[in-house]
DONUSE-280426 format. One record per residue: x negated, y negated, z negated of N, C-alpha, C in turn. Coordinates in steps of 0.001 Angstrom, whole numbers, padded with zeros to 6 digits. Layout:
! residues N
((X Y Z) (X Y Z) (X Y Z))
...
This chain:
! residues 169
((-173985 -038965 -021893) (-174528 -038547 -021270) (-172782 -039079 -020544))
((-171716 -038449 -021123) (-170442 -039067 -020091) (-170503 -040171 -020053))
((-171146 -041011 -021099) (-171102 -042443 -021303) (-171751 -042900 -020008))
((-172798 -042323 -019751) (-173415 -042907 -018648) (-172946 -042862 -017262))
((-172085 -041425 -017368) (-171077 -041105 -016272) (-170434 -042640 -015829))
((-170175 -042445 -016684) (-168753 -043331 -016355) (-169434 -044947 -016441))
((-170418 -045251 -016687) (-171056 -046419 -016505) (-171240 -046391 -015032))
((-171558 -045280 -014559) (-172414 -045622 -012792) (-170716 -045257 -012166))
((-169783 -044739 -012739) (-168365 -044811 -011615) (-168055 -046459 -011747))
((-168071 -047021 -013073) (-167704 -048529 -012856) (-168600 -049308 -011862))
((-170004 -048940 -011740) (-170875 -049672 -011119) (-170729 -049381 -009859))
((-170695 -048145 -009524) (-169920 -047609 -007907) (-168585 -048628 -007770))
((-167334 -048419 -008326) (-166513 -048983 -008040) (-166781 -050645 -007945))
((-167210 -051134 -008421) (-168127 -052598 -008265) (-168328 -053163 -006935))
((-169300 -051931 -006516) (-170142 -052204 -005660) (-169170 -052139 -004288))
((-168311 -050805 -004317) (-167657 -050582 -003242) (-166697 -051759 -002673))
((-165646 -052180 -003790) (-164984 -053257 -003940) (-165139 -054404 -002365))
((-166391 -055118 -003360) (-166647 -056333 -002420) (-166696 -055673 -000516))
((-167511 -054395 -000547) (-167534 -054077 000864) (-165885 -053665 001448))
((-164844 -053459 000913) (-163958 -053451 001570) (-163429 -054243 001650))
((-163690 -055608 000931) (-162622 -056335 001226) (-163506 -057880 002311))
((-164657 -057589 002321) (-165613 -057722 004052) (-165036 -057333 004821))
((-165106 -056088 004868) (-164543 -055182 006192) (-162882 -055855 006030))
((-162300 -055711 005545) (-161249 -056369 005479) (-160679 -057659 006279))
((-161599 -058756 005930) (-161766 -059994 006191) (-162280 -059847 008171))
((-163235 -058881 008149) (-163509 -058600 009426) (-162270 -058166 010939))
((-161453 -057054 010252) (-161089 -056457 010719) (-159807 -057235 010781))
((-159114 -058306 009732) (-158166 -059173 010005) (-158136 -060041 010865))
((-159837 -060927 010979) (-159911 -061512 012228) (-159672 -061300 013097))
((-160293 -060183 013610) (-160285 -059160 015070) (-159149 -059504 015483))
((-158073 -058765 014600) (-156573 -058534 014933) (-155666 -059867 015130))
((-156351 -061073 014751) (-155596 -062028 014821) (-156251 -063071 016154))
((-157335 -062474 016162) (-157778 -063243 017572) (-157241 -062396 018997))
((-156978 -061149 018381) (-156226 -060470 019682) (-155355 -060741 019719))
((-154457 -060891 018679) (-152899 -061035 018843) (-153083 -062969 019666))
((-153915 -063937 019116) (-153974 -064958 019836) (-154054 -064699 021138))
((-155208 -064215 021806) (-155558 -063771 023438) (-154288 -063451 023771))
((-153866 -062185 023166) (-152075 -061777 024305) (-151234 -062549 024109))
((-151002 -063569 023059) (-149850 -064630 023218) (-150519 -065740 024061))
((-151395 -066236 024270) (-151811 -066757 025183) (-151276 -066311 026276))
((-152352 -065217 026790) (-151805 -064666 028325) (-150582 -064265 028368))
((-149503 -063709 027909) (-148357 -063774 027665) (-147567 -064798 028225))
((-147987 -065873 027503) (-147551 -067817 027844) (-147853 -067897 029431))
((-148883 -067657 029191) (-149625 -067998 030838) (-148767 -067719 031497))
((-148448 -066240 031808) (-148454 -065221 032840) (-146612 -065797 032926))
((-146151 -065415 031760) (-144838 -065914 032265) (-143955 -066882 032097))
((-144936 -067890 031597) (-144083 -069108 031125) (-144438 -070118 032234))
((-145449 -070404 032641) (-146430 -071161 033668) (-146157 -070550 035080))
((-145713 -069188 034942) (-145496 -068607 036532) (-144009 -069037 036812))
((-143554 -069005 036052) (-141753 -069259 036408) (-141808 -070491 036657))
((-142675 -071754 036060) (-142796 -073068 036500) (-143465 -072946 037921))
((-144024 -072562 038308) (-144997 -072231 039988) (-143812 -071801 040360))
((-143037 -070841 040548) (-142115 -070405 041256) (-141203 -071614 041601))
((-140779 -072002 040586) (-139608 -072925 040670) (-139638 -074292 041814))
((-141376 -074566 041692) (-141789 -075549 042288) (-142141 -075192 044124))
((-141841 -073973 044229) (-141959 -073570 046049) (-140770 -073513 046596))
((-140619 -074431 047553) (-139414 -074556 048061) (-138869 -073223 048903))
((-137755 -073295 049290) (-136984 -071704 049227) (-136637 -072368 050726))
((-137074 -073267 051494) (-136485 -073013 052815) (-137846 -073116 053764))
((-138453 -071898 053191) (-139920 -071573 053705) (-139778 -070857 055622))
((-140236 -071144 056457) (-139793 -069832 057233) (-140632 -068349 057061))
((-139764 -067468 057739) (-140033 -066333 057877) (-141235 -065912 058694))
((-141979 -064822 058347) (-143122 -064749 059418) (-142596 -063869 060264))
((-141646 -062415 060084) (-141275 -061889 060631) (-139848 -062074 061367))
((-139904 -062307 062950) (-139264 -062438 063387) (-137935 -061399 063528))
((-136616 -061682 063206) (-135779 -060197 063510) (-135127 -060835 064844))
((-134964 -059605 065871) (-134503 -060019 066810) (-133125 -058934 066626))
((-131922 -059885 067403) (-130495 -059223 067015) (-130747 -058466 068492))
((-129967 -056870 068003) (-130249 -056237 068794) (-128682 -055557 069287))
((-128398 -055166 070489) (-127218 -055212 070882) (-126638 -053554 070690))
((-125868 -053185 070326) (-125241 -051658 070308) (-124311 -051318 071415))
((-124450 -050010 071710) (-124062 -050082 073343) (-123058 -048321 073049))
((-122270 -047921 072717) (-121568 -046799 072518) (-121647 -046182 073727))
((-121913 -044712 074126) (-121692 -043953 075087) (-120255 -043039 074850))
((-119487 -042538 075798) (-118254 -041487 075288) (-118989 -040095 074895))
((-118032 -039243 073891) (-118707 -038029 073808) (-119141 -037232 074506))
((-120497 -036274 074690) (-120403 -035021 075541) (-120344 -034260 074971))
((-119533 -033048 075348) (-119243 -031618 074893) (-120125 -030497 076026))
((-121413 -029949 075607) (-121922 -029270 076337) (-121878 -027634 075774))
((-121766 -026603 076506) (-122671 -025579 076286) (-123979 -025392 075862))
((-124530 -024765 074771) (-125444 -024533 074271) (-126752 -023573 075145))
((-127721 -023120 075509) (-128415 -022559 075959) (-128254 -021149 075283))
((-128073 -020036 075076) (-127981 -018929 074677) (-128869 -017586 075306))
((-129997 -018208 074325) (-130977 -017094 074376) (-130814 -015354 073844))
((-130010 -015592 072470) (-130131 -014498 071880) (-129015 -013935 072079))
((-127761 -014235 073152) (-126751 -013230 073605) (-125706 -013196 072303))
((-125704 -014240 071727) (-124748 -014155 070588) (-123417 -014532 070535))
((-123552 -015459 071561) (-121889 -015748 071963) (-122116 -017271 072512))
((-120985 -017840 073042) (-121163 -019211 073400) (-121110 -020404 072182))
((-121947 -020855 072213) (-122087 -022166 071564) (-121589 -023829 072237))
((-120872 -024927 071520) (-120547 -025330 072099) (-121186 -027060 071402))
((-121209 -028072 072087) (-122281 -029142 071245) (-121446 -030118 071509))
((-120555 -030273 070535) (-120167 -031975 070741) (-120924 -033252 069867))
((-121066 -034547 071067) (-122099 -035722 070172) (-121663 -036489 070486))
((-121587 -037603 070100) (-121382 -039074 070377) (-122650 -039969 069650))
((-122912 -040361 070928) (-124385 -041408 070954) (-124007 -042971 071080))
((-124738 -043764 070549) (-125187 -044866 070752) (-126348 -045350 070960))
((-126238 -046438 071395) (-127860 -046683 071943) (-127776 -048141 070994))
((-129559 -048653 071268) (-129245 -049650 070565) (-130480 -050047 071616))
((-130006 -051430 072074) (-130932 -051990 073666) (-130910 -053370 073218))
((-132181 -054232 073822) (-132787 -055327 073365) (-131649 -056567 073712))
((-131141 -056565 074959) (-130476 -057886 074974) (-129681 -057848 076774))
((-128795 -058770 076420) (-127895 -058814 077579) (-128299 -057878 079265))
((-129383 -058602 079572) (-130104 -058143 080729) (-129937 -056533 080314))
((-130656 -056006 079166) (-130987 -054663 079000) (-129363 -053797 079394))
((-128033 -054748 078865) (-127146 -054242 079019) (-126673 -053947 080252))
((-126624 -054629 080974) (-126399 -054789 082236) (-127393 -053705 083170))
((-128123 -053423 082797) (-129158 -052171 083811) (-128540 -050458 083141))
((-127706 -050479 081876) (-127454 -049606 081616) (-125773 -049469 081692))
((-125354 -050245 082055) (-123770 -050485 083055) (-123811 -050060 084232))
((-125649 -050526 085000) (-125321 -050652 086465) (-125728 -049103 086420))
((-126504 -048197 085683) (-126866 -046807 085868) (-126570 -045830 084899))
((-125053 -046340 084868) (-124521 -045327 083852) (-124704 -043626 084328))
((-124094 -043828 085821) (-124176 -042108 086169) (-125664 -041447 085661))
((-126797 -042050 086454) (-127722 -041297 086081) (-128385 -041323 084210))
((-128022 -042212 083502) (-127687 -041736 082652) (-126868 -040867 081527))
((-125725 -040499 081932) (-125255 -039535 081578) (-125729 -038167 082149))
((-125697 -038426 083635) (-126555 -037040 084520) (-127439 -036399 083142))
((-129019 -037361 082853) (-129705 -037094 082167) (-129170 -036627 080861))
((-128513 -037394 079924) (-128175 -036851 078772) (-127468 -035404 079068))
((-126974 -035213 079587) (-126210 -033895 079598) (-126956 -032792 080194))
((-127957 -032656 081006) (-128894 -032207 081244) (-130099 -031561 080364))
((-130049 -032719 079420) (-130949 -032475 078275) (-130466 -031324 076883))
((-128777 -032112 076960) (-128014 -031261 075483) (-127966 -029672 075960))
((-127808 -029506 077359) (-127231 -028098 077783) (-128770 -027478 077583))
((-129668 -027722 077453) (-130955 -027195 077909) (-131499 -026767 076384))
((-130661 -027340 075406) (-131120 -027159 074086) (-130342 -025210 073463))
((-131103 -024992 072269) (-129991 -023858 072052) (-130058 -024483 070407))
((-129133 -023238 069940) (-128811 -023662 068499) (-129838 -023507 067628))
((-130836 -022871 067607) (-131936 -022507 066680) (-132807 -023874 067020))
((-132455 -024620 068209) (-133144 -026074 068060) (-132759 -026845 067663))
((-131699 -027093 067608) (-131021 -028152 067057) (-130134 -028003 065576))
((-130745 -026729 065404) (-129545 -026692 063583) (-130377 -027107 062564))
((-131418 -027494 062415) (-132312 -028124 061472) (-132360 -029296 061934))
((-132690 -030291 060438) (-133196 -031383 060756) (-134179 -031973 061204))
((-135682 -031136 061303) (-136241 -031676 062454) (-135949 -031355 063641))
((-135086 -030730 063835) (-135046 -030555 065222) (-134033 -031821 066066))
((-133177 -031740 064933) (-132417 -033311 065110) (-132651 -034325 065850))
((-133993 -034377 064980) (-134566 -035245 065222) (-135665 -035645 066432))
((-136377 -034597 066468) (-136868 -033867 068051) (-135845 -034812 068977))
((-134728 -034256 068984) (-133700 -034365 069731) (-133472 -035598 070226))
((-133336 -036404 069582) (-133503 -037952 069171) (-134380 -038276 070128))
((-135873 -038124 069705) (-136496 -038854 070605) (-136488 -038462 071792))
((-136481 -036528 071934) (-136124 -036270 073856) (-135669 -037117 074108))
((-134024 -038149 073553) (-133309 -038276 074395) (-133762 -039823 074549))
((-134207 -040492 073614) (-134705 -042162 073644) (-135974 -041744 074919))
((-137102 -040453 075107) (-138065 -040806 076146) (-137211 -040766 077543))
((-136165 -039503 077327) (-135558 -039582 079096) (-134959 -040394 079463))
((-134586 -041248 078168) (-133106 -042448 078576) (-134418 -043635 079497))
((-135179 -043863 078573) (-136170 -044726 079034) (-137109 -043959 080022))
((-137195 -043209 080773) (-137909 -042751 082265) (-136584 -043045 082871))
((-135313 -042638 082724) (-134544 -043276 083956) (-134043 -044498 084031))
((-134053 -045565 082782) (-133537 -047266 083021) (-134668 -047746 083329))
((-136143 -047576 082232) (-137153 -047772 082677) (-137379 -048668 081030))
((-138818 -048459 080856) (-139589 -048520 079567) (-139044 -049577 078826))
((-138532 -049440 077545) (-138113 -050519 076547) (-136592 -051026 076851))
((-136042 -050515 077593) (-134462 -050914 077591) (-133929 -050845 076235))
((-134069 -049089 075914) (-133314 -049102 074979) (-134543 -048650 073964))
((-134175 -048876 072473) (-134999 -048863 071246) (-134803 -047696 070655))
((-133845 -047135 070223) (-133554 -046409 069704) (-131985 -045625 069639))
((-131505 -044409 069742) (-130719 -043451 070026) (-129850 -043731 068521))
((-128983 -043439 068064) (-127980 -042865 067118) (-126975 -041631 067801))
((-126841 -040660 066463) (-125909 -040027 066633) (-124840 -040223 065668))
((-123500 -040665 066047) (-122233 -040578 065593) (-121739 -039751 065120))
((-121691 -038663 066276) (-120857 -037407 065888) (-121462 -036283 066161))
((-121814 -035223 065578) (-122394 -033884 065865) (-122156 -032874 065434))
((-121314 -031945 066554) (-120773 -031394 065999) (-121263 -030236 066641))
((-121666 -028952 066252) (-121675 -027575 066875) (-120851 -026423 066166))
((-120226 -026100 067512) (-119246 -024215 067248) (-119765 -023236 067856))
């Protein structure tokens, strides 16, 4: 009985071994094909891509026009902030720089400097400490300044407003 079991086990081992070697060849073939495809794609993307990039002329025109803007600094403004809470007097010292388009806009700013100064002083003195204490408040103040300045000078004269000094005491 034991001899029959031993004979059956040997026959089973012999039958299993051919199936394992067949599956090994299939797996090995799939791996070789996958590596070959990966190698080809890598070569195609990296080696051919670099050759095509070098053929492109470097002196191609830019699609975006970059306009040179003029920076126009204003003097420092020192104002009393509006005191709603009765805490005490607070002062704001701010230095502003305007970004304008061209020489014609510069002349417009210089000719209307008293109106511009008046507009800025009125807007700054109407602010409270709570309004300008946060980053959002400062950004809103910049937008309000830009809007009021363009109302006084004409639309599109000033493109941006920059704070170069901002001190609250």
